[in-house]
N, C-alpha and C positions, 0 to 999 in steps of 0.2 A: 959253449964257451963263456965265462965269465968277465964281464969288465966293469970295474967300479961298481959292484952288487949287481949288475945286470946279466940276464942270461940272453945270448943272441938265439933267435928263432926267425928262421927265414929272412935274415936282415933286421929283422925289429929287435930292440932290446927290450926285455921284459924285467921287471925288479923280481929278483931271485926271490923276496919276501912274499911279494904275489904269488909266483909260480908255486913254492912251498906251500902256501896258503891252500890253495885250490887243491894241490895235489894230496896234501896231507890231510886236510880239514873237510872238503867241500865234496869232494869226489867220492870217497868211500860212503858205499852204499848206492852209489848210482850207477847206472850202466853206461857211464862215458870214462873213457880214459884220458889222462892228462895229454899223451901224445896226439889225441883228437880235439881235445878241446882248444887248446890255444892255437892251433893252426885255423880252426874256423872263426876265431875271435879276431886273430890278425887279418884275414881274409875281408872280415866286415869292416874293419878299421880301413883297409886298404881301399875298398869299394866306395866308402861313404865320407871319408874324411874331407875331400876337395868339396863335395857337394856341401858338407857342414860348413867349410869356409867360405864358398860363395853365398849361402844365405847370411852369414853374419857380413859379408861384403854389401850384399844387398841393403842390409839395413843400414850401413855406413851411408850407402848413396843416397837414400831416401832422406835420409836424416840431413846431408848435406843440402839437399833440393830445398826441404821445407824450410831450413834455416835461411837459404837465400830467399826463397818466397816471402818468410817474413821483413827480412830486411828489404826487399824491393817495394814490399805494400806495407811500410811502416807509417802509421798514423791514417792509412786508408784501408782498413780491413772489411773486406766484404765476404760474407759468410757463402754465398752461392759461388763465387769465384774460386773461394778456397776449396770448396767441395770438388769444385771441377778440375781443378789442380790436382789434387789427390786423386782423383779417378784417371786422370792423364798419365799419370807416372807410377799407375800399379799400387799405389797406398790402399783405395779404396778398390774392390772387386765388385763385379755385378752379384746382386743377391741371386740365390739360386731359387730354382721352383720350388712350390712346396712340397715337403718330402717329410718323412718319418724314420726314426733311426731303426736299424732291423738288428738288434741284439739278439744273440741265442741265449740262454739261460746265464742269468745271473744271480748272485746271492741274495737272499731276503734282504738282508741288512743296507742292501743297495738300493735295491727296487720297490720293496713293499712295505717298509717300516720306516718311519720318520723319526729320528733322534739325534742326538748331539754326536759331535765329532771332534775327537782329540789329534793333536799334531803333537809329536814327540821326538827330540834328538835322538837318532839312533848311536850317538856317541856315548849316551848315558845308558848302561844296561838296566841299572836301577829303574829311572825315570821311565824307560820303556816298558819295564814289567809293572809298575804302578798303572801305566796307561793302559796295558791291555786286561789288567784285572779291575779297571773302571768299568768294566761291563755290568758291574752291579755294585751299587753304593748304599750305605748306611744313611737313610734321610735323617733319622735321630743323630746320628754324629755330625752329620754334615750341618744340620741347622744350629745344634750345640757350638761347633768351633768356628762358625760364621759371623758376620755382622748382621745377618738376615733378622737373628734375635738380637734386639739392643745390647751392645757389650756392657751397659751399667747393671743388666739383670745377670745375677750371679746365682750359684749353688741351685737349692731346690726350685726357686722361682723360675730359672732358668730352663730347668727339665721341664718343668709344668708348662711353660710357654713352648718349649719345642713340642710338647704333645698336643698341645691347643693347635698349635700350625697345622701339625700332620695330620691331626683328626679332620680339621677344616678343608684340607687337600684330600683325604679320602671321601669325605663326603660331597666332594664335587665330581670325582674323579670316578670312585666305583659304590655308588650309594647304596646303603640299606633299604629294603622296601619300607621300612619303619623306623623311626627314632635315627639316633646320629652315633658316628663313633665316640664320641664323649662321654655316650653311656654303656659302652661296650664293656663287660667284666670280664667275659671269658669267651673263648670259641671252641666250640667241638669241631675238631678237625677229621673225625673218624668217620662222621656220617656220610652218607652217599654225595651232599651239597653241604658245605658248612653252615654250622647253626650257630648264630650271635647271641649270645645270653646279655641280657641288659642289666643294668642296675635294679630295676624293680623286678626282675626275675623272668621278665618275658623272652622270649626267643622269636629273633628275625633272622631273615637271609638276604642275600644280596639282592638287589632290585633286577639286575640283569643275571638270571641264572646260569646262562650260556657263557657268562663270563669267567666261570670257574673253571680252572685248567688242572688243578689237582694239587695233592698234598706232597710236599717235601719231608726231608728228615725233619726240618726244624719249624715248618709251618706249612701255609697254604699258598698256593699262585692264582692269582687272578689276572685276566689280561683286559686291557682297555688301550684301545688305537693302536691294537697289535704290539704294544709293549706290556711288559710283565710286571707285576709289583708281588712281592712277597711278603707276606704278613707272618713275622716270626713269632712263635708262640712260646711262652713261657711253660716248659714241662711239669711244672709243679702246681701253678694257679691257673694256667691255661688262658691268660691274659696276654694281649700283644705286648711283646717286649721289644721289637722293633719293626720298622718299615723299610724293606729293601726293595730299593728301584734300579730296574734295567738299565743303564745310565748311558756309558759309552758304547754305541752300538759299532761304530767304527773308530778306528784309529790310523792315522796315516804317518807312518814310520819314516823319518826325514833325513835323506843324505842331503838337502839342501839348506835352505836360508839357516835353519836353528844350530847348524854344526859348524867346527872349525876344525875342518880336516885338512891340514895343508901337506905334512908330511907323508910319507908313504904307510909308516906305521899305524898313523892316526885313521887313515883311511881304512887300512887292512883290519883294525879293529872295530872299527863299524861295520864292515863285512862280517865279521866275525859274531859281532852281536846280532846281526841281522839272522845269521846260519842259526844261532841258538834259539831265536825265536820261531824260525819255521820249522826247527827240528822237536822245538817244545822241551829243550833241555836247558835253556839257559836259566842260571841262578845266580843270586847275588848274597853275599853274607854280610851282614854289619852289625856293629854292636848301637844297643839303643839303651843308655842307662847302665845297668849290670845286665842286661838280656842280649844275648846272641840272636839275632833276626835271619832267616833264611826267607828269601824272595823269589818266588818262582811263577811259573802260570798258572793259574786256577783251573782246578778241573771243573768238567761241566756240570749242571745241576739237574740232579735226577728227581723225577717225581712220578707218582701214580696217579692215573684220573680216576673220574668217578665207576668207571667201568673195570678198575681193577687192572687198566694197562699201563706198562710202564711207557716213560717218555724220558726225553734229555732234552735241555736247552744249554746253548752255550755258555760256558763260563768265563769266556774270554771275547775279548772286542775283535772283529773282523780286521784284519789287517790291509791296508793300502801301501803302498811304497812310494815316496816322491823321489825322484832320481835327480840330478842335477840337469840345469838348461844346457841348450847347444853351446853357449859361448864360454862354458868351461873346459880348460886343458888340464891333463893330469900328466907327471912324470913317470906313472906306473909305468906305461909303456911308451917308446920313444919310436918315432917313425926311422926307416932307414937313413935319412937326412939328420937326424939326431932330435927333430921337433917333437914337442909334446903331443899327445893325441887327444881328441875330444873325450873328456872325462864323460860325457851323457852316454856315449857308445859302449864305453869300460863298463857303466852303470848297468846299461840294459842288458847286456849279456850276464854279467856277473849276479846281479839280483835275480834275474830270471833263472839260472843255474842253481842258485841257492832256493829259490822256491820248489824246484822239484823235489826236494824233500818232503814238501805238504802235499805236491801233486801226485807223486808215486808212491807215497807210504802213509801218512797220517789222514791226509784229507781236512785235518782239524781245524785250517783256516778257512779256506773256501771250499765250501761243500760241493761247489761246482766244478771244481778244477780250473779256476781262473788264476789269473796273475794281474792284480790290480796297481798298474802303474801310473803315478801322479806326474805329469810333464808340466814344470813351469816355465815361465817366461819364453813362451812362443809367440812369436810375431805373425800372426795370420796364417791361412790357409797352407800356404807352402810349406810352412814349417812345421805344420800339423802333419802334412804328407809326409814329410821326411821322418818324423818319427814314427810314423805307420809303415814306412820301408825300413827302418831299423828292426821293428817289432817283428816284421815278415821274416828277415833275415836272421833273427834269433831264433824264431819258432822253427826255421827249416834246418837251423844248426843244432837245434837240442831235441830234434824229433817230435816237436809240439803238433798237436790240430791246428789248423788255422783258427786265427782269432782266440786263441788261449789268452793271450796278453790284452788286456782292456786298458781303456785310455782315460784318466782325467785330465781335462782341458782347463787349466787355470785362466780366467779372464781376467788377467792381471796388467797386460800391455794394451795400447789404445789402438794398435793395429789389429789386434784380435777383438776388441769390444765393438770395433765398426764394422767388423767381419765377421761376426759370431756365428750366425747361420753356415756362412761357407765353411767356417773351421770344422762345424759340427757334421756337415753334410759330408766333407772328406772322410771324417771318421764314423761314418754312420753305423758301421758293424762292430765297432768297438768303443764307442764313447760311453763312460758310465757315470760321467762328473764334470758339471761346471760349476764354477763359482765365482764370487766376487771378492776382490782383495783390495780393499781400500788404499792401503798404503802403499804397496807396489804400483797400484795403478796411478796413484796420486804422484808417486816418482817418474813415473814414465811420462805423464801429463806434462809435469814441469820439464823434463828433459825435452820431449819433443816439441815443446812450445816456448823453448829457452830464448828465442830469438823475437817473440811475438811481444814481450814487455815484460814487465814488473809483476811478479805471483803476489796475489794476496796472502795476507798473513794465513797460516794455516788453518786457524780456526774458521777462517771464512771460506777457505777454500770448498771447506765440507758443505758449504750452503749454497753454492753455485750450481746453476742449472744443470751442467754436464754431470754432477754426482748422481743426481736424482734420476736422469735419464738412463745412465749405467746401470743402476740397481734395478731398476724396472724393467729396462729391456733385456737383462741377462736372464731374469726368469720367462718374461713373454716370448723369447727366442727358444728357449729350452723348451717350454711347453708346447710351441708351435711346431716343432721337431719332434715331438713324439716321446719326450722324457718321463711324461706322466706314468707313475709306476713302471717304470723300467730303468730309471738312474737318478743320480741324486742332481738338485740343483741347491748350492750351498751358499751360504753368506760366511763373512770374515770372522776374525777373531774378536773374543771380548778381551780386552788389553790390560784389564785392572783385575788381579788375580785377588786381591783383598776386598774388592767392593762388591759383595756377592748380593748386598740388599739392592743396588743400584743395576747390576747385571738383571735380576728377576722382574725389575720394574721396567727394563728396557728392551731386553732383547727379544721378548715375546714377539716384539716386531718384525722380526725375521720370518718368523712363522706366517704372521698376518700379510707378508711380502709374498707368500708362496715357497719358501725356501724349505724343503724337506730334511736339510740338514743345516747345523751351523757349527763353527769352530768354537771350542772353550779351552781355557788355559790349563786346567788342573781335574783330576778327578772329582774334586768338591765340587767345581763350577758344572762338571757334566751332570751329576746328580740332581743338582738343583736346576739346572737348564731342562732336566728330564720332564720335570714337573710341567713345564710349557706345551710339552707334546701330549699332555693328558687334558690340559684344560683347553687346547684349541686344535682342531681337526684341519691340518695341514692338506691332507689330499682332497677335503671338499673345498677347501680355499684354491686350490689348483684346478678342480671342476670349474668354480667360478670364474677364475681369470680365463680359462679355456673357452668359455661362452662368452666373457666381456672383458676384454682386455681394458686396462687401464691407459687413459690418454696420456701421450708421451711424445716431444718432437724428438725425432733421431737425430735431426741437426744440432741438438743442443751436445751432443757428444763431441763435436768440433769445436765448441767454444773453450776457448782457453780460461782458467780463472785469473786474468790477469787485472790490474789496478785501472779503471777508467780514469776520465778526468775530472770526474765528481768525487773521488776518493784522494785524500791526503793521509801521509803518514808523517806523525809527529817524532820528535826525536826519543820521546818517551816509547812511542809503540816500535821503533826500529831497535832501540835498546832491547826491549822486553823480548821482541821475537829472536833476536840474535842470543840473546841470552837462554831462552828456552830449547833452540836449535844445538848450541854448543854444548850446554849441559848434558842433552838428550846424545848427541855423538860420543864426546868423552866418557859417559858412563858406560857405553856399549862398547865401545872401541878398546878402552883400557883393559877390559876383560878378555878381549876376542885376541889381541895381539900379546899381553903378558901371561894369560893362564888357558889360552884356548877354548874360551867358554863361548860358544856360538848361539846361545840363546839364554837369559837369565831375567830376573825380577830386576830391573834397574831404577833407583829411585829419581823422580824427575825432579822440577827445579823446587816443587812445593811438597818434597818428601814424599809423595805417592807412588807405590809401585807400580810399575808398567813392564809387562812382558814386552822386551826388546829384542829384535832379531836384524837380519839383513835390510828386512823391508822398511822398518823404521828408519834404519841410518841411510838408506837411499833417500826417502822424502826430505830428512833432515838436512843431508849435505847438499842435495841438489837445490834446495829452498835459499840457502846461504849462498850457494854457488851463482842463483840466479841473481839475487840482490846484491852481489859483488859483483857481477857481470854487468849490471843496469846502475852501477855505481850510486846504489842506495845507502852501501858502506864502503869503507875502504879497507885494504889488507891490514894497515894499522889497526884499524877497529877491530877486525876479525881476530887478528893476533892478541889484542889486548881482552878481548872478551873471552876467549878460550884460556887465557892465562887466570882471569877471575873465576871462569867456571872450573877449572881443574882444581881450586883451591876447596871449592863447594863438593867437587866429587871425592878430592882425598878425604874429606871430612865424614862424607857418608860412608866411606869405605874403611875408616879407621880401626873397626874391630876385626877385618879380615887380615890374618897372619901374614897371609901370601900376596898381599896386595902390595905395590910398591907406589909411593906417591910420585905423582907428575911433577908438583911444586916443591921445592922452589926453583928448579934448576931449569925446567920445561924442554929438555934436551932427550929425554927419553923416547924411544922408539914409538909407544903408543901415542903419545902427545903430537909428535910428528906426523904420524898415520892420520888422525883427526884433523892438521891442517891440511894435509894432501886431498882428502876427500873433498874439501871444499875449493881449494886452488886448482886441483885437476877436472873438477866437476863436469865443467861445460865440454870439455875434450873428450873425458871418458865415456866409450859407448854405450850408449843407453842411459847414462848415468849409473851403472852398476858398480857396487863399491868392492866385488869379490878380487878383483885383479890388485887392487891397492892394499886390502887387507891382505891377502896372500903374499905381496911383496915385502911388507913390513912386520908381517909374522915370521916369515923366513928370516929376515934379520933379527929379529928378538930372539928365535931359536938358536941362531949363529952366537949372538952373545952368550945365553945361557950354556952352549956347549962350550966355549971358552972359558967361561967361570968353573966349570968342571961339574 
């Protein structure tokens, strides 16, 4: 029976469009029938929805208790007393006895190779394909098109600078036994091992002859730190014509912070794109100039080794999929009482069903037959355990072996950070990834400590003891739990996609900290960041850290980044901070609400492009909410700042034909959504932005529908 676009199944209402998508597009080729799948999904929803809700209520209860404690102890904060209080309410749980994770086989890109990781919104098929194909990237093209080479250098001199930079990198990473790559004029790729001919006519070889992997159709493959470098050879001159680096080893296909999937069709289209990726048949056609471009997943890279044996290297990135958090709800399915169901449960079942096309047929993604699901915004070990219960039920429903579904635990909420070992212990047979995410972690820090006092300006929050403790302990806990050569320990995003020179100068620090993967915002950034993994041996660093950990005070994790009695804020300081936050919020929200864009490069107040998603929105809105709550500013000031910054954002988007100005009326849905994020920030559960964004996006969609 159909009711308003829904189909009644066992008392639940299932969107007809979802039912048809699964029936007509997902299930063909799988040994599962529609009449079997949906009853199983609905059974899982019925069994787990209440526990999902109970976990969210527990978050709210703890937050109320923490708020009250700070109010009761205003001006008399005592760290030991606070820690004891958090233990008493169950926010802090006892540390587990020493243990190591117990994974069965995982793919090499997870366990044995360190390298860059991309995160890409699944709502854009083109972006997703670009990310997967970033497994290999031209270093020549990347350097030529980025600011690593001074923008003032042009033409032939720019090309020469690219070659010099690349040759210096090759000399460092895969040196010759004599001479330099600057002197190489030709390569004999048909000898048993490659022979490099220098400008003086002499012949040399690789310093490490064992690093030679084999010959490809276009050149030779060399391995260093488990990563591959392909020297592409001009067939006429035998000279090096390009250097291709193995770059984005893994890509997180994102259904969460970087997408805006509010209505059912947007969400189903996201599932449809994921289906195309898992079946390897997704393609996008578009015009570029006078040329029609067809984008699809790259084929694997074939080679022949020195013994004449054939081999294959992956041509595309290994996919992980990020499902939504426990707090998200969806109207794709409604409970018998009409309530929306937890979206994370639906995601878990649908994305795994789609992944069966890889497991049962191609194996092109996971060679080990796994599904890698990254779960965001989990608060502590109980919520991790809930995700694992869901995974177990999904495996049973779909006939998968136990522990096929592996979990990535995003360490981005304080209750997870302070209980990280316990979270990993719960998931010891499934956890293949932990990471740090400064922005969401800061947003949660602000919200959790909302009543503790006035937060420092954002630039100073980064310098406080809690953030160093957070970054260091994440790595140390992961290594102490046996993640070395078994799982990824990751670091967060480089958010300035145009500032590649600065990224090269600073992001090496993530490797030095012991992270064997780190997020980058683009294929260009992935190729450049790959050079770091040749220049620095991450696994050796992890061994050092396992032998002698860095000293860090774990109690610092509980120190809120608030202003103390020695700090004063001038009128100019307050205005500058408000301006920056408001401009950031508006620049992101106006695209989210008006255009349904969940992640994009947004110009900041200094006109520098920053990658913005809901994590950046959370920190900016929570920071303003904190200052408003503690009367550092007033509602009148907030509204005036937003109006001023709306003019800036309107001007920055003036060349976008689909952009709708917020000024001078300031009555548009997007502008009102931005204000709501601040005004409702104290009360909004965990300071998350999704509910408000969804509410106002639905209003905007209704407006557009009325406009025809």
